[in-house]
N, C-alpha and C positions, 0 to 999 in steps of 0.2 A: 504494500500500500504506500502511496506517495505521501510525503509529509507536506503539509501546507503551512507556510509561514506568513505571519502578518507583515504588512508594510513597515510597521514600527520596529518589528524584530529585525527585518532586513536592514533597515536604516541604521539601527544600533550596531549591528555586526559590521556593516560597511564602514561606518565611522571609525570603529575600532581598527579595521584594516588600514584605513587611511592614516591613522595616527602612527602606524608602523612601530609600535612599542613591542608587539609580539609578531611572530611569523604567522603566515597564513595557516600553516599546519597546526600551530598551537591554538589559534582561534577556532579552526575547524573542529579540533578535538574538544575544546571547551564548550562549544555550542552544539556539537553533534551534527555538523553540516559538512558535507563533502567539500574539499578544497576547490574542486572544479566549479561547484555551485557558487562558492564565495567569489571566485574570479568572474563568473558571469554577472553576479550582482554588482560587483565593483565596476565592471565594464559598462553596465547599464546606467549606473549613476554618473560615471564620468562622461558618457556619451550624451546624456540628457542635461548635463550641467549648463552648457551655454544657453539652452532654451529657457532656463530658469529666469534669466534676466529679460526675456521678451514677453513675459506674462502681461505686464502693464500695456505694452504695445498691442497685444492681441485684444485685450479688453477694450482699449480705445477704438480699435478698428471695428469691433463688434458693436459698440455703442454708436459709432458713426454710421454703420450700415443700418442699424435699427432706426436711427434718427432720419436718415435719408428715405427709408421706406415709409415712415410716418408722414414726412413732408410730401412725398409723392401721392400718398393716399389722400391727404388734405387738399392738394392741388386738384386731384381728380374730383373730389367732392365739391370744391368751389366751382369747377367747370360745370358739373351737373346742376348745381343750384342756380348758376347764372343762366343756363339754358331754360330752366323751369321759370325763373323770374321773367325772362324775356317773353316766353310763351304766354305767361299769365297776363303780362302787360298788353300784348297783342290781342289776346282774346277779350280782355276788359275793354279795350278801345273798340273792338268790333261790336261788342254788346252794348256799348254806350255807357258803361260804368265809369270809364275814365275818358276825358276829352282826348280826341285824336291829336297827335303831334303834327305840327306843321312842317 
C-alpha cells in the first residue's frame, strides 16, 4: 500500500533537506521516506520556487480580466437600453404621447 503524505509533512522534510544539516539518507531514515522520494520532493519545490513570486501578478491579471468582462457586459446592457429608449420615444411620438421632433 502506498503511503500518503500531507503537504505540510513534505514541506517540513524538504526544508530540513535544504538546511543541509543532515544527509538525505539520514533524513530519509528519520522520517521513513525513501531517499528517491525526498529528491523528487526537493526537485518539485525548487522547480516551483520562481513561480512563487508571480502569484500577485496572476491575481492582478485575473482581476483585470474579470473587470474587463464586467465592463463589456455593462456596455452591452447600455446599448440594449439605448435601443429600447429610442424605440419607446419613436412609438410615443407616433401615438401622440410625446410631441414629434422637428
